[in-house]
C-alpha positions as CSV (number, residue, x, y, z in Angstrom):
1,X,-95.0,9.5,44.6
2,X,-96.8,6.4,45.6
3,X,-99.5,4.4,44.9
4,X,-101.2,4.9,47.9
5,X,-100.6,9.2,48.0
6,X,-102.7,11.7,46.2
7,X,-100.3,12.8,43.2
8,X,-99.4,16.6,43.7
9,X,-98.8,19.2,40.7
10,X,-98.1,22.9,40.6
11,X,-98.7,24.3,37.8
12,X,-96.6,27.8,36.5
13,X,-99.2,29.7,34.7
14,X,-102.9,29.5,34.3
15,X,-103.7,30.3,31.0
16,X,-104.6,28.5,28.5
17,X,-102.1,25.1,28.5
18,X,-102.4,25.7,32.5
19,X,-106.1,25.4,32.9
20,X,-106.5,22.3,30.3
21,X,-103.4,20.4,32.1
22,X,-104.5,21.1,35.3
23,X,-108.0,19.8,34.6
24,X,-106.9,16.5,33.4
25,X,-104.7,16.0,36.0
26,X,-107.5,16.7,38.5
27,X,-109.2,14.3,36.3
28,X,-106.3,11.7,37.3
29,X,-106.7,12.6,41.0
30,X,-103.9,14.7,41.4
31,X,-103.8,17.7,43.9
32,X,-103.4,20.8,41.8
33,X,-101.7,23.8,42.6
34,X,-101.4,26.8,40.1
35,X,-98.7,29.8,40.9
36,X,-100.3,32.9,38.9
37,X,-99.3,36.2,39.0
38,X,-101.6,38.2,41.5
39,X,-103.6,40.0,38.7
40,X,-104.9,36.3,37.6
41,X,-106.0,35.3,40.9
42,X,-109.6,36.8,40.7
43,X,-110.6,35.1,37.9
44,X,-108.9,31.8,39.1
45,X,-111.1,31.8,42.5
46,X,-114.3,30.7,41.1
47,X,-114.3,27.6,39.5
48,X,-113.2,27.5,35.6
49,X,-115.4,26.2,32.7
50,X,-114.3,24.5,29.8
51,X,-116.1,24.0,26.4
52,X,-115.3,20.5,25.1
53,X,-115.5,20.7,21.4
54,X,-115.2,17.0,21.4
55,X,-118.7,15.9,23.2
56,X,-120.1,19.5,23.3
57,X,-120.4,19.6,27.1
58,X,-119.3,21.7,29.8
59,X,-116.6,20.7,32.0
60,X,-116.2,22.5,35.2
61,X,-112.7,22.3,37.1
62,X,-112.3,23.6,40.6
63,X,-110.9,22.2,44.2
64,X,-107.4,23.3,43.0
65,X,-105.0,26.0,45.2
66,X,-103.1,28.9,44.4
67,X,-99.9,31.0,44.7
68,X,-99.0,34.4,43.5
69,X,-95.5,34.4,44.6
70,X,-92.6,32.2,43.1
71,X,-91.2,32.9,46.6
72,X,-93.5,31.0,47.9
73,X,-92.5,27.6,46.8
74,X,-89.8,27.5,49.1
75,X,-90.8,24.9,51.7
76,X,-93.4,22.9,49.2
77,X,-93.5,19.8,47.9
78,X,-94.5,18.7,44.8
79,X,-94.5,15.8,42.4
80,X,-94.3,17.5,39.4
81,X,-93.8,21.1,38.2
82,X,-94.9,21.7,35.1
83,X,-93.9,25.6,33.2
84,X,-96.8,26.7,31.0
85,X,-95.2,30.1,30.4
86,X,-94.2,30.4,26.5
87,X,-90.7,30.7,25.7
88,X,-90.4,34.6,25.5
89,X,-92.0,35.0,29.1
90,X,-89.5,32.2,30.8
91,X,-86.6,34.0,29.5
92,X,-88.0,37.8,30.0
93,X,-86.8,39.2,33.3
94,X,-89.6,38.1,35.1
95,X,-89.2,34.7,34.5
96,X,-85.2,34.4,35.0
97,X,-86.5,35.0,38.4
98,X,-89.0,32.7,38.5
99,X,-86.3,30.1,37.2
100,X,-83.8,31.1,40.2
101,X,-87.2,30.4,42.6
102,X,-87.9,27.3,41.2
103,X,-84.1,25.7,41.6
104,X,-83.7,27.6,45.0
105,X,-87.2,25.1,46.0
106,X,-86.1,22.6,44.6
107,X,-82.5,21.9,43.9
108,X,-81.7,18.4,45.7
109,X,-85.6,17.7,45.8
110,X,-87.8,14.9,44.6
111,X,-89.9,17.4,42.7
112,X,-89.4,16.5,38.4
113,X,-89.9,19.3,36.2
114,X,-91.7,19.4,33.2
115,X,-90.8,22.3,30.7
116,X,-94.2,23.2,28.9
117,X,-92.1,26.4,27.0
118,X,-90.8,26.2,23.2
119,X,-87.3,27.1,22.5
120,X,-84.2,26.3,20.8
121,X,-82.1,24.5,23.4
122,X,-84.6,26.0,26.0
123,X,-83.8,22.8,28.5
124,X,-79.9,23.5,28.7
125,X,-80.8,27.4,29.4
126,X,-83.2,26.4,32.0
127,X,-80.7,23.5,33.6
128,X,-78.2,26.0,33.9
129,X,-80.3,28.8,35.3
130,X,-82.0,26.6,38.1
131,X,-79.3,24.5,39.0
132,X,-82.0,21.4,38.9
133,X,-80.4,17.6,37.7
134,X,-80.3,16.7,34.4
135,X,-82.5,14.0,35.7
136,X,-85.1,15.7,37.1
137,X,-86.4,18.1,34.1
138,X,-87.8,16.7,30.6
139,X,-89.8,18.9,27.5
140,X,-93.5,18.9,27.1
141,X,-96.1,20.7,25.7
142,X,-100.1,20.8,25.0
143,X,-101.1,17.9,22.3
144,X,-104.9,19.3,22.0
145,X,-106.1,22.9,21.2
146,X,-106.9,25.1,24.0
147,X,-108.2,28.6,23.9
148,X,-109.4,31.9,25.8
149,X,-113.0,31.9,24.8
150,X,-113.6,35.9,26.2
151,X,-110.7,37.5,24.0
152,X,-110.8,35.5,21.0
153,X,-113.0,35.5,17.7
154,X,-113.7,31.9,16.5
155,X,-116.1,31.1,13.8
156,X,-119.0,29.4,15.1
157,X,-119.0,25.9,12.5
158,X,-121.9,23.3,12.4
159,X,-122.0,21.5,15.9
160,X,-121.1,23.9,18.1
161,X,-123.9,24.7,21.3
162,X,-123.1,28.7,20.8
163,X,-124.9,29.1,23.9
164,X,-122.6,26.9,26.2
165,X,-119.5,28.2,24.2
166,X,-120.6,31.5,25.3
167,X,-120.9,30.4,29.2
168,X,-117.2,29.1,29.4
169,X,-114.1,30.3,30.1
170,X,-111.8,28.2,27.7
171,X,-112.6,25.8,24.6
172,X,-110.2,23.0,24.1
173,X,-110.6,20.8,21.2
174,X,-108.5,17.1,20.7
175,X,-107.2,15.6,17.6
176,X,-106.6,12.7,19.0
177,X,-106.6,10.5,22.2
178,X,-103.5,12.6,22.8
179,X,-103.9,15.9,24.9
180,X,-100.3,16.3,26.3
181,X,-97.1,14.8,25.2
182,X,-93.4,14.9,27.0
183,X,-89.8,14.2,25.4
184,X,-87.4,11.5,26.8
185,X,-84.7,14.2,27.9
186,X,-85.5,12.5,31.6
187,X,-87.1,8.9,31.0
188,X,-87.9,8.4,34.5
189,X,-89.7,12.0,34.4
190,X,-91.4,11.7,31.2
191,X,-92.6,8.2,31.9
192,X,-94.2,9.4,35.5
193,X,-95.9,12.2,34.4
194,X,-97.1,10.4,31.3
195,X,-98.1,7.6,33.7
196,X,-99.9,10.2,36.0
197,X,-101.9,12.2,33.0
198,X,-103.1,9.1,31.7
199,X,-105.1,8.3,35.0
200,X,-107.8,10.7,33.7
201,X,-108.9,8.5,31.2
202,X,-110.2,11.0,28.6
203,X,-107.0,12.0,27.2
204,X,-103.4,10.4,26.8
205,X,-100.1,11.8,27.2
206,X,-97.7,11.0,24.4
207,X,-93.9,9.9,24.8
208,X,-91.6,11.2,22.2
209,X,-87.9,10.8,21.5
210,X,-86.0,14.0,22.1
211,X,-84.5,14.1,18.3
212,X,-88.5,14.1,17.2
213,X,-89.5,16.8,19.6
214,X,-86.2,19.4,19.1
215,X,-87.4,19.1,15.2
216,X,-90.6,20.8,15.7
217,X,-89.4,24.1,15.7
218,X,-88.6,24.1,12.7
219,X,-92.6,23.9,12.0
220,X,-92.8,28.0,13.2
221,X,-91.6,28.7,9.8
222,X,-94.6,27.5,8.2
223,X,-96.8,29.4,10.7
224,X,-94.5,32.5,10.1
225,X,-96.0,32.0,6.6
226,X,-99.2,31.5,7.1
227,X,-99.1,34.8,9.7
228,X,-98.2,36.5,6.9
229,X,-100.4,35.7,4.3
230,X,-103.1,36.7,7.2
231,X,-104.1,33.1,8.3
232,X,-106.7,32.3,5.8
233,X,-108.3,28.8,5.7
234,X,-106.0,26.8,4.0
235,X,-108.3,25.8,0.9
236,X,-107.1,29.4,-0.3
237,X,-103.5,28.9,0.0
238,X,-101.5,28.1,-2.9
239,X,-99.0,26.0,-2.6
240,X,-96.8,27.9,-5.6
241,X,-97.6,31.0,-3.6
242,X,-93.9,32.8,-3.0
243,X,-94.7,33.3,0.8
244,X,-95.3,29.7,1.1
245,X,-93.0,28.6,-0.8
246,X,-90.1,30.9,1.2
247,X,-91.4,29.4,4.9
248,X,-91.1,26.0,3.3
249,X,-87.3,26.6,2.4
250,X,-87.1,28.1,5.4
251,X,-88.1,25.3,7.5
252,X,-86.0,22.4,5.1
253,X,-83.0,25.0,6.4
254,X,-84.1,25.1,9.9
255,X,-83.9,20.8,9.8
256,X,-81.0,20.7,8.2
257,X,-78.7,22.7,10.9
258,X,-75.9,20.4,12.5
259,X,-77.7,19.9,15.5
260,X,-79.9,18.2,14.2
261,X,-78.2,15.2,12.4
262,X,-79.4,12.9,10.6
263,X,-83.0,13.2,11.8
264,X,-83.3,16.4,10.6
265,X,-81.6,16.0,7.5
266,X,-84.0,12.6,6.6
267,X,-87.2,15.2,7.6
268,X,-85.5,17.8,5.2
269,X,-85.9,15.4,2.1
270,X,-89.7,14.9,2.8
271,X,-90.1,18.5,3.2
272,X,-91.6,21.0,0.8
273,X,-94.4,23.7,0.0
274,X,-97.3,20.8,-1.0
275,X,-96.1,18.3,2.1
276,X,-96.7,21.0,4.1
277,X,-99.6,22.6,3.3
278,X,-101.3,19.3,3.1
279,X,-100.3,18.4,6.8
280,X,-102.2,22.0,8.2
281,X,-105.0,21.3,5.5
282,X,-105.2,17.5,7.6
283,X,-105.3,19.5,10.7
284,X,-107.6,22.1,9.5
285,X,-109.9,19.1,8.8
286,X,-109.4,17.1,12.5
287,X,-109.8,20.3,14.4
288,X,-113.5,21.1,13.2
289,X,-115.5,21.8,14.1
290,X,-112.9,23.9,15.7
291,X,-111.8,26.9,13.4
292,X,-107.8,26.3,12.8
293,X,-107.5,29.2,10.9
294,X,-109.2,31.5,13.6
295,X,-107.6,29.6,16.1
296,X,-103.7,30.1,15.0
297,X,-104.6,33.5,14.3
298,X,-105.3,34.3,17.9
299,X,-103.0,31.6,19.4
300,X,-99.6,32.3,17.0
301,X,-100.5,35.4,15.5
302,X,-100.9,37.0,18.8
303,X,-100.7,35.7,22.0
304,X,-97.7,33.8,20.9
305,X,-96.7,35.8,18.1
306,X,-93.3,36.8,20.1
307,X,-92.3,33.4,21.2
308,X,-92.9,32.3,17.5
309,X,-90.8,34.9,16.0
310,X,-87.9,35.0,18.8
311,X,-87.8,31.0,17.6
312,X,-87.0,31.7,13.9
313,X,-84.7,34.5,15.2
314,X,-82.5,32.1,17.0
315,X,-82.7,29.3,14.7
316,X,-81.2,31.9,11.9
317,X,-78.5,33.3,14.3
318,X,-77.3,29.6,15.0
319,X,-77.4,28.9,11.5
320,X,-75.2,31.5,10.6
321,X,-73.0,31.1,13.6
322,X,-72.3,28.1,12.4
323,X,-71.9,28.9,8.3
324,X,-75.1,27.4,7.7
325,X,-76.3,29.4,4.2
326,X,-80.1,30.0,5.4
327,X,-81.4,32.8,2.3
328,X,-85.4,31.7,3.2
329,X,-85.3,31.9,6.5
330,X,-83.2,35.3,6.5
331,X,-85.7,36.9,4.0
332,X,-88.9,35.3,6.1
333,X,-87.5,36.3,9.4
334,X,-86.9,40.1,8.0
335,X,-90.6,40.0,6.8
336,X,-92.1,39.6,10.3
337,X,-93.0,42.5,12.6
338,X,-90.3,43.5,14.4
């Protein structure tokens, strides 16, 4: 990518993460192409409309290209490829075939990859499967809240323009100036993508140390506890509740896994039920007028709960294989739907 050329980005998947990321990259001047399954082609044949909870206006996203078969990647040239499938989907049979095609298309090229999927050591698996160079691939993900308006039942709070929201395909809310993040697994990729994303001028891309991003897996233990409680608003969660305590202790057990080293041990020292609940309450306040509990009920309670549950099972298996004592995580996982 040169300063005079139009940067090109292929986004794998056109759900909430894909459309939000594509919209912001288009504002940054990138030529965006989506790779989607054929059944998504009809919806994407028209402009996508996003409702911003930040300023309560509608944003229109159009002008993108479409591919419907991973084999079509062969012979293409992109500056970046962003994978927005959830971790469970990426490791499923169709996801594995996708990774194979990505490898065939971009091994030995200048295309740089951001894995927006979540999983324990998922990048290592992706590198081995695809055959891409380590310097070519980093991890990343959304730093804002995005959801598909139609399927989600999100309560309306004061300030939301219900009429505009009803016409939108997606709704989104920024917690801060940031809308995306990348990890420093491959510094050139991370800084290059962040520089491009930042050109959108309405959102920023944060760059984080690898150790910090890897440790976020532990966060899913608190989401599992919240799920088991039925996704109430945080004001209705008692930090002394047995289920909430279980999730917090499971979080500490994950943080203490050897793979997270001193960073994880230090984090575990400041993790307890009250602190974690206070963190979620701050997020809930900052997300308003987007209802965080309802968003999580839709997103983590259904849309990506397969990914979330798999993460915790992987963490438990990893810990037990290393001889770690993880009674809280074991009990938490046993309560999750199979």
